[in-house]
VOGU-3710 file (C-alpha; in Angstrom, 3 decimals, decimal comma):
1> mkhsiiiapl> 0,145/-0,070/-0,028  1,146/3,314/-0,519  1,550/5,572/2,340  0,206/8,982/2,778  2,252/11,867/3,499  1,451/14,995/5,306  3,749/17,710/4,123  5,135/20,340/6,693  5,635/23,070/6,926  3,386/24,866/3,821
11> lavlicttsc> -0,090/24,092/3,109  0,168/21,250/0,777  -1,352/18,718/3,090  -2,220/15,485/2,226  -4,483/14,200/5,108  -4,908/10,932/3,565  -4,512/9,554/-0,073  -5,217/5,975/-0,101  -7,950/3,847/0,794  -8,769/5,736/3,813
21> rslqptqsae> -12,539/5,454/3,300  -12,057/1,620/2,941  -10,057/1,633/6,412  -11,993/3,576/8,786  -14,348/1,975/10,838  -16,451/5,033/11,771  -17,470/8,556/10,419  -14,882/10,933/9,432  -15,224/14,562/8,986  -12,892/17,361/7,680
31> rdvfamdtfm> -12,912/20,893/7,551  -10,786/23,810/6,110  -10,502/27,299/7,805  -8,584/30,486/7,261  -7,782/32,104/10,541  -4,532/33,558/12,241  -3,687/34,709/8,937  -2,740/30,821/7,542  -4,785/28,249/6,089  -5,823/25,264/8,627
41> tmkaygdgaa> -6,804/21,783/7,595  -8,609/19,275/10,228  -9,707/15,798/9,519  -11,324/13,370/12,175  -12,286/10,037/12,577  -15,445/8,722/14,731  -18,838/9,302/15,633  -18,358/12,734/17,227  -15,944/13,665/14,145  -18,471/16,356/12,855
51> kaldsaeeri> -19,582/17,941/16,247  -15,919/18,142/16,975  -14,760/19,902/14,152  -17,810/22,512/14,736  -16,354/22,877/18,397  -12,798/23,410/17,141  -13,589/25,896/14,608  -15,024/27,838/17,048  -12,295/27,737/19,220  -9,897/28,844/16,762
61> heleaelsvt> -11,568/31,972/15,966  -11,920/32,267/19,900  -8,412/32,300/20,304  -7,570/34,351/17,399  -9,688/37,181/18,677  -8,047/36,928/21,876  -4,462/36,595/20,733  -3,972/38,668/17,153  -1,641/41,531/17,567  -3,399/43,413/14,796
71> sqnsdiarin> -7,009/43,316/15,923  -7,493/46,624/18,120  -9,963/44,751/20,200  -7,579/42,079/21,408  -5,550/40,864/24,481  -2,579/41,647/23,125  -3,437/44,776/21,332  -4,756/45,852/25,052  -1,633/44,906/26,582  0,458/46,720/23,789
81> rangaevevs> -1,258/49,947/24,098  -1,719/50,157/28,244  1,555/51,984/28,473  2,631/49,929/31,129  -0,355/49,678/32,880  -1,641/45,722/34,137  -4,378/44,571/31,797  -6,846/42,081/33,091  -7,101/39,193/30,192  -8,573/35,690/29,476
91> hdtallvgag> -7,329/32,357/30,820  -5,427/31,656/27,359  -3,898/34,996/26,890  -2,635/34,869/30,684  -1,360/31,553/29,967  0,420/32,157/26,696  2,305/35,287/27,876  3,255/33,247/31,117  4,585/30,725/28,642  6,434/33,166/26,713
101> asywrdtdga> 8,079/34,794/29,975  8,889/31,161/31,118  10,492/29,938/27,492  12,503/33,323/27,780  14,184/31,621/31,103  14,249/28,526/29,600  16,076/29,111/26,288  18,306/31,864/27,812  16,717/34,714/25,916  16,362/33,092/22,720
111> ldisvypvlt> 12,642/33,280/22,655  11,695/36,611/23,464  8,036/37,762/22,890  9,017/41,180/23,470  10,869/41,165/20,016  7,693/42,571/18,106  8,915/46,203/17,640  12,024/44,621/15,825  9,907/42,632/13,662  7,680/45,688/12,677
121> ewgfttgeyh> 10,673/47,791/11,570  11,961/45,489/9,392  8,441/45,020/7,728  7,625/41,579/8,589  4,471/42,420/10,225  3,451/44,980/7,361  4,783/43,730/4,143  6,750/46,706/3,497  10,302/44,886/4,092  13,249/46,791/4,251
131> vpdaaaiarl> 16,659/46,655/6,199  16,469/48,904/9,275  19,655/50,884/10,199  21,944/50,100/12,968  20,828/52,664/15,000  17,341/52,228/14,706  17,603/48,503/15,376  19,734/49,630/18,945  16,822/52,091/19,786  14,173/49,253/19,347
141> lervsgedis> 16,198/46,734/21,228  15,891/48,760/24,328  12,279/48,029/24,052  13,047/44,434/24,109  12,443/42,976/27,706  11,392/39,858/27,905  12,424/39,355/31,765  10,201/42,345/32,219  7,028/40,773/31,410  4,832/39,952/34,702
151> vdgstvqipa> 1,725/37,539/34,931  -0,180/37,297/38,071  -3,250/35,203/37,579  -5,244/36,849/34,756  -3,167/40,368/34,410  -0,483/40,926/32,504  1,571/43,543/32,717  4,797/44,578/30,169  7,277/48,008/30,125  5,549/51,238/28,951
161> dskidlgala> 7,849/51,149/25,824  7,311/47,647/24,896  4,866/45,003/22,737  4,483/42,055/22,629  3,457/39,154/19,916  2,493/35,576/20,757  3,184/34,459/16,900  5,868/31,498/17,889  3,180/30,174/20,270  -0,367/30,569/19,441
171> kgytgdeima> -0,805/28,280/16,805  0,883/25,532/19,024  -1,312/26,068/21,714  -4,217/25,975/19,305  -3,224/22,722/18,192  -3,477/21,229/21,471  -6,675/22,885/22,254  -8,039/21,370/18,892  -6,814/17,814/20,349  -8,416/18,272/23,738
181> ifrdngvksa> -11,571/18,775/21,993  -11,427/15,919/19,707  -10,630/13,765/22,516  -13,888/15,272/24,662  -15,932/14,273/21,542  -14,495/10,693/21,462  -12,492/10,901/18,471  -9,642/8,673/18,644  -7,972/9,554/14,960  -7,078/12,896/13,943
191> mislggnvqa> -4,846/14,901/11,960  -4,250/18,956/11,551  -2,019/21,070/9,738  -2,392/24,694/11,013  -0,447/26,641/8,567  2,694/24,180/8,830  2,048/23,136/12,539  0,899/19,618/12,183  -0,639/17,408/15,073  -1,972/14,304/15,066
201> lgskpdgsdw> -4,304/12,289/17,341  -3,668/8,783/17,905  -2,601/6,747/14,896  -4,369/6,325/11,477  -7,724/4,633/11,194  -6,076/1,432/10,041  -3,545/1,849/13,200  -0,292/2,734/11,677  1,763/6,043/12,390  0,909/9,318/10,103
211> rvgikdpftt> 3,733/10,240/8,137  4,716/14,011/7,981  6,817/15,223/5,070  9,690/17,752/6,465  10,550/20,227/3,491  14,288/20,618/2,107  15,071/24,197/2,962  17,118/24,414/-0,021  14,607/23,096/-2,168  11,160/23,684/-0,760
221> denmcvvsis> 9,370/21,832/-3,342  10,712/18,836/-2,407  10,711/16,615/1,323  14,034/15,930/2,450  12,767/13,189/5,034  9,348/11,722/6,512  8,741/11,377/10,260  6,158/8,840/11,412  4,350/9,838/14,365  1,205/8,788/16,415
231> dkavvtsgny> -0,102/11,391/19,227  2,504/13,964/18,342  3,085/17,319/16,859  5,620/18,391/14,170  6,751/21,960/13,960  9,192/23,904/11,839  10,568/26,877/11,416  13,194/27,779/8,301  14,725/30,964/6,740  12,924/30,351/3,690
241> ercftaddgr> 9,001/31,413/5,352  8,226/35,186/5,426  11,533/36,307/3,921  12,773/39,150/1,274  15,837/39,685/-0,899  17,196/43,363/-0,216  18,851/45,804/-2,316  22,154/44,501/-1,309  21,432/40,795/-2,671  20,994/39,137/0,637
251> nywhiidpsd> 17,956/37,154/1,785  16,343/37,893/5,141  14,064/36,350/6,882  11,400/37,125/10,043  13,024/35,002/13,292  14,765/37,582/14,626  17,595/36,821/17,011  16,468/38,998/20,318  20,405/39,508/21,206  21,084/41,830/17,968
261> gypadnglvs> 17,694/42,522/16,305  19,051/40,805/12,827  17,500/37,779/11,429  18,680/34,965/13,228  21,936/33,732/11,083  23,706/31,139/13,310  24,296/27,929/11,367  20,650/26,837/11,085  18,515/26,949/7,857  15,769/24,820/9,314
271> vtiiggeglr> 14,631/23,578/12,700  11,781/20,781/13,103  10,556/19,705/16,626  8,495/16,857/17,434  6,904/16,207/20,368  3,993/15,430/22,214  2,748/19,050/23,120  2,611/21,415/19,941  2,723/24,333/22,340  6,254/23,279/23,267
281> cdalstalfv> 7,131/22,376/20,076  6,261/25,506/18,429  8,149/27,461/20,826  11,268/25,414/20,418  11,232/25,635/16,772  11,806/29,164/17,023  14,136/29,062/20,095  16,503/26,600/18,480  16,276/28,447/15,340  18,025/31,268/17,243
291> mgtekaqtyl> 20,211/29,496/19,167  22,329/28,025/16,473  24,015/24,492/15,557  25,992/24,144/19,046  23,754/25,430/21,323  20,519/23,867/19,942  22,471/20,356/20,303  23,406/21,340/23,846  19,838/22,389/24,496  18,341/18,992/22,875
301> nghtevdavl> 20,890/17,136/25,063  18,996/18,118/28,567  15,560/17,828/26,615  14,801/14,155/25,931  11,028/15,071/25,986  11,289/15,989/22,650  13,001/15,097/19,010  14,270/17,290/16,739  15,671/17,701/12,848  18,044/20,168/12,556
311> vtddarilyt> 19,361/21,417/8,882  22,635/23,477/8,825  23,670/26,030/6,474  26,061/23,644/5,104  23,878/21,413/4,224  23,898/18,662/6,897  20,991/16,836/8,575  21,494/16,563/12,300  18,522/14,642/13,883  18,272/13,158/17,608
321> dgladkleim> 18,428/9,456/18,579  14,937/9,092/19,389  14,003/9,014/15,847  16,284/6,733/14,732  13,675/4,266/13,816  11,010/6,878/12,844  12,652/9,075/10,244  13,114/8,338/6,705  15,559/10,677/4,964  15,272/11,124/1,219
331> sdmpseviar> 17,862/13,578/0,517  21,385/13,481/-0,734  22,707/15,752/2,369  24,536/13,942/4,563  23,237/13,062/8,089  24,255/12,666/11,545  22,384/11,516/14,893  22,528/13,635/17,816  23,305/10,942/20,514  21,617/12,192/23,847
341> d> 23,176/10,919/27,431
//
């Protein structure tokens, strides 16, 4: 039987391509949604699949309304214009802002949700791409202060001149929330793609693993490998997404290094994180990209709860030993195993 492959991180998602209808023992339903500035695809199997998708779509739009950085009525927009005052927010917002502060500490500042003003200056939030002058970046870096974000119950406070964005966390959290809705509705098997964040509930209806393709960052219309998963999320961050070529002929991408205000260029061109929690995978795909090759491997050595596929700028594939029997490499790039203690 030909295996189906879910391609990440772009939108060409094939939830199941061969004989799924003959294999499924129960009902199935699928849904396409546009939210959080991306296309989302969901497919669920089980007697409660249709109801689960209705609830999942409602939850997606609820989270978008709370977490959008551009919607004037969102929690994030209210925090950003509060001029340093405390803001009462939803449970979801407080949880994610708190998670952002926690990941700032856990990754030694590699993930910083307060880097938003720098991201905006580069034009990645407006589409008006340009390379800022060094003085402008230096001034904006003074407003990047992940250590000064405070969460107390349902109250959030950030410095008066700071602004935050939960783009590195929101889709991962949304995936986790959808999985919870599926479980509550009796769904045993499901697959979603939230604009590249792929997440599975259980295995395929026939009991086999889902197969998720990871794109080659050097040839993005091809897969470099396929990972087999069950009850896992697969999240990729790469330098080929949301990027532009400047007048100097160089490419610049949207993953900003909070230490210098420039697109992270520390030896990695793609980071894929595989783990049981979408939020964690989302956060770490960005953080490890910023860390670069050596620091990312050091981090992974101490965090065996996740697996990773790293691609270096000199075209090598590095993958953690937990993927030894789950990863099929189809690229000609040399590959190495990251052996962990």
